[in-house]
N, C-alpha and C positions, 0 to 999 in steps of 0.2 A: 540422925533420919538418913542421913547421907550416908555416914560409913557403914549402916545397914542396907541402905539400895546399893552400894557398892559391893558388898560380902554377897551380896543375892545375885549380882551380876557373875562377880568371881564365879560361884558354884556353877552358875548358868553355862559359862563357858566351860568352864571345868566340864560338865556334865555333856555338853554337847560334843567336849572334843574327846570324852569317851565312846560317844554315840557312836563318831564316824570309823573311830578304831574297831566299836564295836559290831559294825555294818562288815568291817574287813573281817571277821573273825569268825562271823556268822556264815558270809560269802564262801571261806576259804572250809568250814564244818560241812556246809551245805554241799560243796563241792566234793568232800573226804565221800559224803555217803555215795557217791556216783561212782568215785574211785576204789572203794572195797569191792562193789560185786564184779567191776571190768576185771582185776586182779583177781580176785579169790576163786573163780569161775572161770578162768582163763590160763591162769598160773599154776593153780593148786596149791597146797598146803606147802611142799619142801620152797619154792622157788618165791611163793608169799611170804613167807619165812626169812626169806634173802633177802628180800626188798626193804623188808621191817628192819634185819639187821643194817642193813647199807643205812638205813633212817638212824638208827640208833648211832650209827659210827660216825655219823655227820655230826651228832647233837655232841657227842663226845670231843672230837678235832675243833669245832667254830670257835668256840670261845678262847680255845689255846691258840688256833692262828690267830686270833684276835687279840691277844694275851690281854682280854678282857676292857682293851683302851673306849670301847662305847661307854661303858658307866663311866669312866671317869670325861669324857665328851663330854655330855649330859651334866654331870656334876658342875664342872667348872666355865662351860661355852655359851649354859641355859642364859646368864644373864651378859655376858660379852655382844658388846656393840661394834664393837673395831672389826672391822673388814677384811684387814692386811692380817691382823692377827688369826680368825675365823680361817680363811683360805689356808694362810700357811701352816696351820695346827692340822688341817684337812690333809692335804698333799705329805705331810711329815709320816702322819699314821698312817695313811691309803700305802706309802713306799715302803714301809717296815710291814704291814698285812701280807703285800703283793712278796716279797722278801722269802718270809715265812711260808708262805703256800708254795712258791716253787720248791723250796729248800724241801718242804715234808712230801710235795708230788715226786721229786726225784727219788728222794729214799722209799716211796713206796713201788716204785719201778724195781729199786734195786733188788728190795726183800718182797717182793708179792705173793711168792710163794708161801716165805713162814706166817706173813699175817693173813693168807687166804685160812692156812690151818689155826690161829688163833683167831678169828672174825669170824669165820662161816664153819669151822669143824670139818674141815675139807682141803685139799690144795688142789681143787678145780677150779677155783674160783680167782683165781689171779686178774684176770681180766676185770671183774669186780673190783676188786682191790682199788687198782688205779681208779677207776670211774668214781668210786668212792672217796679217793681222796682229792680229786679235779670237783666234785658236789661239794666236799668240803671248804676250797679256795672259793667256789663261787658264793656258800653261804657266810661267808665272811667277810669277804668283800658288800653283799647285799647287806647284811645285816648292820655293818657299820656305817656306812654311806645315811641307812634308815635311822640308825641313831644320832648323825649328825643331821639329819630333817628333824630330827625330836625334838634336839636340842634349840634349832630354833624356831619351834615353834608351828613347824608346817606338818599340821595332822593330818588335815585334809588331803592335801596332797601326796604325803604318803601312804594312805591309807587306799587311794584311789590306784597308786602305783602298787600297791599289794593285791587290793582285789583285780588289776587285770592281768597282770603278772602270773599270777597261780593260777587264774582261770584258762589262759594258754594253754601253762606248765600239765595242771589237771587234764586239760580236752586232750591235750597230747596224749598221755597217758592210757585216759578211757578209748580215745578211737584206734590207736596201735596195739594194744591189748586185744582190744574187741575185731580187729583183723588178724590177728594172730604173728603178730610181730615179734621177733626174739626180745627178751627184757634188755640185754646190752643196748640194742639198737635203740628200744624208748628210752634206756637211760640218757645215750648222747644227746637223741632231741630234748630232754627237758632239759638239759645242761644248756643247750646252745640256747634255748629259749631265756635261761638262766643269766647265761654272761651277756645276752643282748639288753636286756633292761638294765643290767650292771651299767655297762656304756652309758645308757640313756638318761640315768641319775646321775654319773659322774659330769655329762651336761648340764642337768639339771642345776647342779651344784655350783658349777663354771657362768652360769647364768646369773645366779643367784649373790653370789660373793668374790668370783674370778678363781679362777686356779692357777698356782706357783707352782714352779718346781719346788722340788724338797731339798730342803736349806738345813744343814745340820751345823749350823756355828755355835757360839758359843751362848746366845741367847737364846737359841732354837733349844739346844739340850737341854739349859735350863726347865724351859717349859715342858720338855717332852720327859724331863726327868719328875717336876711333879705330878704330869698324869701317870706315869710309870708306877712311881710309889705308891699312889690311891689304887692302880690298879693290881698290881703284882701281889698284894693279899687274895685278892679275887681269883686268880689263876687257878692256887689249888681248889677254892670254892667252886669254880663253875667244874672242876673235876669231881670234886666229892659229890654238886647238884646232879651231875651226870649220873654218878653209881646211884645215887637215893632214886633217879627218876628211871634209870631206863638200863641197870647193871642185870636186873632180875631176866631179860630176856637170855643175855648171855648164860644164869645160871640154869633157866628152863632149858636152853639150849644143850648143855653141860650133862644136868641131869634126868630130862626126857628127852630130849632131841630137835631138831630142827620143824620138825613140825608140829608140835604142841608146842613151839615158838609161836609158828604162826597163827593155831588156834587163838593162843591168849592172845597177842596183836588185833584180832579182828575185836573182843569181847573189849579188849583196853583201850581201844582206838573211839569206842562208841560211848564207852566214862570218862575218857580225858576230853569230850567236848567243852568239861568245866572249867577247863583253860579260855573257854570263850570269852568265859564270864569275869576272869580276876586279870588277864592279860591286858587287853584295855584299861583298865584301871589303871595299874600299876605303870603301864607306858605312857599315859598324860600326868600320871601324881609326880613323878621324879622330880622333874625339871620345874613344875609348880612350887613344891614342898623346899624344894634347891633356892628356890628367888626368895621365897615367906624367912627361910634359914638365914640366908645371909642380910637380911633386912633387922633381925632379930627379932621377927613377928613367931613367937613360939608357940603363943596362942590358937594362931591357924592354922599352924603343921598340924597342933592337935585334932585340932577339928577338921582337917581334910582327913587326916587319918583315919576319924572315928567313922565320918560319912562316906569315905571310900571301903572302907569294911562294909557299912551296914548297904549299903546299894551292891559289894557283890554278894552278901548272903541273901538278901532279900530276893536275889534270883537263882543263887547258884544250891540252897537246901531244896526248892522245889524240882531244880533241874534233875538234882542227884536221887529223888524219889521217883520222880519220874521216868528218870533212866532204869532204873528198877522195874520198873512193869513195862515199860515200853521193850528193854535189852532184846529178849528172846522172840518177840515178831518182827523187831529190825534185822535180826540176824537171817533169820528163815528167810525174808528176802532178799537180803543184803548179799547174801553167801551160799555156800551151801550147805547138806547136814553134816559134814565133817567139822565146820566149825561151831554149829548151834549146841551152848549151850544154857541152863540156868541163869537170873538174872543176878546173883548173887555177888559172881566175880564182877561185873560191870559198877553194880553199887561200892561195893569196897574201892575200886576203882576213882570212882568219882567222890567217894568223902573224902579219901585220901585227898584228892586234888582240893579239897574245900580246905580243908588244913593248908595244904602248898599256897595256896592263894590268900591264906590270911598270914601266912610268912612272909611272901615277898611281897604283898600291900606297907604291912608292917616293917618288914626289914629297912628300909629308906632311913628308918631312924638311924641306923648302925653307920650308917655313911654318910649322916650330915651331924654328926660327932665323928665323924673322920676316924674313927675306931673299927676300920676293917679289917685289921689283921685279928681280929677277934671272930671275924663272920664263918672262917675255914673252920677254926676252931668247932665251932656250932653247928657246921655245916655234918663236922667228921662225925659228931655225936650221930648225929642221925643215918649218917653211909654206913658206920660201924654195923649200927642196930639192924639197918638193912639185909647186910649180906649176911649177918649171922642168923637173924630169922630166914632169912633166904634159904639160909644152910639147912635150917631145920625143918622148914616148914614143909620147903618143896619137896622132899624123898617120904616127908608123912602124909602128905594132904594133894600134893598135885600142883596144878599152878593156882588153884585159890589160895593157895600159903603165899603164894607171890603178892598177890594182893592185897594178903593181909598184913602182909610185913611193912609195904610200903606205905600202909594206912596211919600204922604205927609209927612209923619212922617220921613222917611228916606231921604226926600231933605234937612229937616232941621238941619238933623244930617252932609251930606254932606256939607252943607254948613258952618258950623261953626267949621270943621275939617278943609276946606280947607283954610279959616281966620288964623288959628290957623297957620298953614304949612309955609302960607304968612308971618305971622309975623317971627317964628323962622329959617327958611332959603331961605326966597323970592321965596318960592315956585310961580311957573306961570302955570297957565292954558291955552294953545296954543288953542285960538277960532277959528281962521281958520281953524285948523286941524278938528276939533269941527263942525264946518259946513258942509267942504267936506265930512266928514266920513257920516253927516247926509243926506246930496243931495246924495250921491253914493247908500244909504240903502233905500231910498224912489225911485229911479229907480230901482233897485232892486227889490223890492216889486210892484210895475207895473207891470212888464214884467213876472213875477212869478205867478201874481193870475189868470194869461190868460193860465196857464199850468197845476194849480191844479185841481186835483178831489179827492173824497176819496179811493182811491188806493195806495197800498202800490208803484208803481212802478212810479205811476205819482208824489207822495211826491218826492222820491227820485230824481228823474228826476230834479224836480221844486228845490231842493237843491243845484244840482249840479250845475243848470242853476243860479241861484241865486248868487252861491258863485264867478262864473266865470264872471256873470254882474258889481257883485259888485268890484271885484279886479279890472275887467278891468277899472271901471269908476275914482277910486281911483288913477288907475295912470297915467289916462286921466288928472284928475287933480291935480296930484302933490302932494298925500295927504303927502305921507311921503317923510320927508330930505332926503339926500345924503349921510348922514351915519348911518340915519338908516338901508337904503338899505343895506348898504355894509354890516353891521350885520346879516341881516336875510340871504343876500346870502351866509356868510362865514358859518354861521349855516348849510344850505343846503348842501354845500359844505364839511362839516364835515359829515353832514350826510350821503354823497353821499361814501365818503371815506370809513366811516364805514361801509356802505352796500357791495362795493368794496372787501373791504380785508376779511368779510365773508365769502362771496359768494368764490373767492377764495381759501378759506380756507379749505370750504366745498369737492371744487375741486382737 
């Protein structure tokens, strides 16, 4: 009985941490909705395409500048209690990332014209090349410090930092775009705020464990070697994931032009809302399963992987079907007529991200068995398939072809990792649960399409009705097991008590 209560408390804490990160992700996507109209209506298709190319390139550069050491930090420091080891490890890795970032920035200044031709299909954007590399440096520092806080279990703190920083950065873009400032000035202000928060986070780490000077003696080099050996196989994997996630924008630019890349990005950004559902889960999951694996509790690792996948699919499947219905009216409100296309592209992107979410959640099993050398091979299979399909489909059916190519590639990755998890921990995917969720989602979609129109209040009503219909359908079909419902009720009860105590304190 005590063991069952302990397990339930663990699940509640896990789900609570996921909730904190989910709040951050929801805030990010709500703010992104305000960013889309501000940028598309004031920049036009070409400059909006340029901004998205900057984001795509930063996504490529960030894991390289980090040497993917963030993953090793979570894997090996999640259970570390010695503050001297934590502080020294943080300082040494931070020094490496700063050195790499400065080196990359110098190279970007020297080769800015050539890089402008490669990245933006024009020699006129040299300034944006430099700003892109500054952005990548800020992103790598920010992400590394976040992974350190993640390893330390400070989920609430890092979620608050994320929300506040992203709110200020996004607000700067919206305000400056609306006032008619240039994209260069907007980017500079955005990056200034980014670096301010990097400094704030370093101060936070210093208060927690202290901040030492970098030291590369024999002991520390041995420790770094362990981190690097774990991370090195994931560097090409980070590049390959970028190929999977973002190379379609470059290929669209090559075949169809920067304007089509901008149109594609608008629909893609709506479909990618699904990342808000799996990223919080995977963010919290890795340090948790790492601790259980180190304690030889493989049964709990399996349960957490299965439970996390079910949470994700319970939200993501209705989300993707809902986005199919909502995407066109959303684009009509958020963008100009140039950006508005049918809902199929958004739907393909969203389904692709469901498969990517399954991959991301369950791929931790490969890191736990320390077979990270196979991760680039798996990702290379998906990446190669993605590029080949893009080259074939984009000239044939345009930007829809890019979305289909990405969907198929992510499907391949998810199948491979699920088979691996089944082998290592006897993982099972609940197909009955899956069928009930899909059926409930389709019922929801059929109803909300009759409510929908291109107005904000009708969209909000449609979303609220859709949530109510979906939850009612899952309840009638008994989609969730009894123990899963109990965990949800316990979480809601805990939140109710917390709110009650805060209200009582204020009185």
